[in-house]
N, C-alpha and C positions, 0 to 999 in steps of 0.2 A: 577441443576448442581452446586455443591459447588465449589467456586473459592477460592483457598488458595495458591497463588504463591508468595513467598517472593523474587522471582527473580527480578533483576533490569536490565533494558535495558542499555547495555554498549555502543552500537554503532548502527548507521543506515547508510548504504552505498547505494548510488544510482549509477547504472551503465547504460551507454548509449550503448545499443546493437543494431546493425543495420545489415541488410541483403541487399546486393545490388541487389534487385529484379528489379530495374529500368533499369539495363543493358540490359535485354532482355524483358523488359516490363511485367514481370511476375506480375500478380495481378492488372494490370492496367485496367481501364475502361474509359468511355467517360469523366468522371469528374476528376478522379485521373490518369493522364496520365503517371506519372513517379514515382510511390511510391517505397520507399525503406522501406520494412517492418521492423519495429523497435519496441523496447520496452524500457521503463524506468524500470529497474530491481532493486528491493530493497532486501537487506539482512539486517535483524534485528538480532543482536547478544546480548545475555544476558551475565551477568558477569560470569556465569558458562560455557559459550561457546555454549549454545543451540542456534539454528538458525531457523529463519522463512524466507521464500522466497516469493516474490510477484512481480507482473509486471502489467504494463498497456501498451496497444498497441498504437502505433502511425504510421505515414507514412513517417518518416524520419526527415526532417527539423522540428524543434520544440521539438524533443525528449530531446535535451539538456536543453530546457526551463523547461520541466517537471522535469528533474533531478535536476536542480537548485532549483525548488520549493520544491522538496523532501529534498534537503540539507538545505534549508531555514527553513523547518518545523521540522528539527531534534530536536530542543530545546523542542518541545512538547512531545518527546519520551525519549530522553536520560536521564538517571538517574531517570527514573520513574519506580515505582513498577508495576509489572504485575497485582498485586491485584487491584491497582488503575485503571488500564486500563480495565481489564476483569470484575471487580466487577460491573461496570456500563458502558458497552461498547457503548451503544447508546449515553450516555453523552460524552464519550471520542470522539466519531465520530463527534459530534457537535463541540467539541473543535477544531478538525482538520479543519473542513469546515468553521468555523466562527471565527477564530482567528482575533481579531480586526484590526490588521495592514495588514493582508493578504486577508481578505474576499472581499475587494473592487476590487481585481483582477478578481473576478467573483463569487459572492456568488451563491451557488447552481449550478455552471457550470464552465467550462473552465479549465485552467491549475491547479488550486487548487484542483478541483475534480479529475482530472487525477492523480495528485500526491497522493491524499487521497486514490484513488482506489488501487494504488500499495502498499501503506503503509498498508491499511486495509487487503489486500490479504496476505501480509507478516505476519501481526498479527494473522489472522485466521490460517495460516499455522503453525505458532509457537504454537498457542493454541492447534491445533490438535495434533501436535507432543508431547506436554506436556501431553495430555490426552491419547496418544497412539491410536488415532483414525484418520481416514481420515476426511477431513473437511466436506464432505457431511454428515458423521455420527454425527460429532460434532453438526452440524446445525439441523439435524432431531431429535436429542435428546433434543433440547431446547424446553421449553414450551412457548406457545404464551403469556401467562399471565405475564411472567417475562421480565422485561426490562434489557437486557444484556448490 
């Protein structure tokens, strides 16, 4: 898959979306007695206005922490060329998960990985939209030999 996107990421927005499922204990179980199904929702926008959407699931309290992590990680994305990101996607993913001042919050786990999940989902959604393919097709068209 040839990557040639001169687009620049203009903005990364994190939204804290919650559903009050705890009011009637919808989705509760023996461990999670009052979950408010929630999501940290990400919108990535390019200079030309193209958008990618992603999210990561949470159970209410703490969603704001994931959104704050996403906001804190914006500097890794904003003003970056899509060529730089998609040209070596696995390397960019490692930049997200191993940023020197943030990785101590939970290398390979925790809030940084939840934030990375939402960001990565939005990047894949944007990539699929640029290629005019659903994300599943974008992924199945990739070859295992190439490090994206």
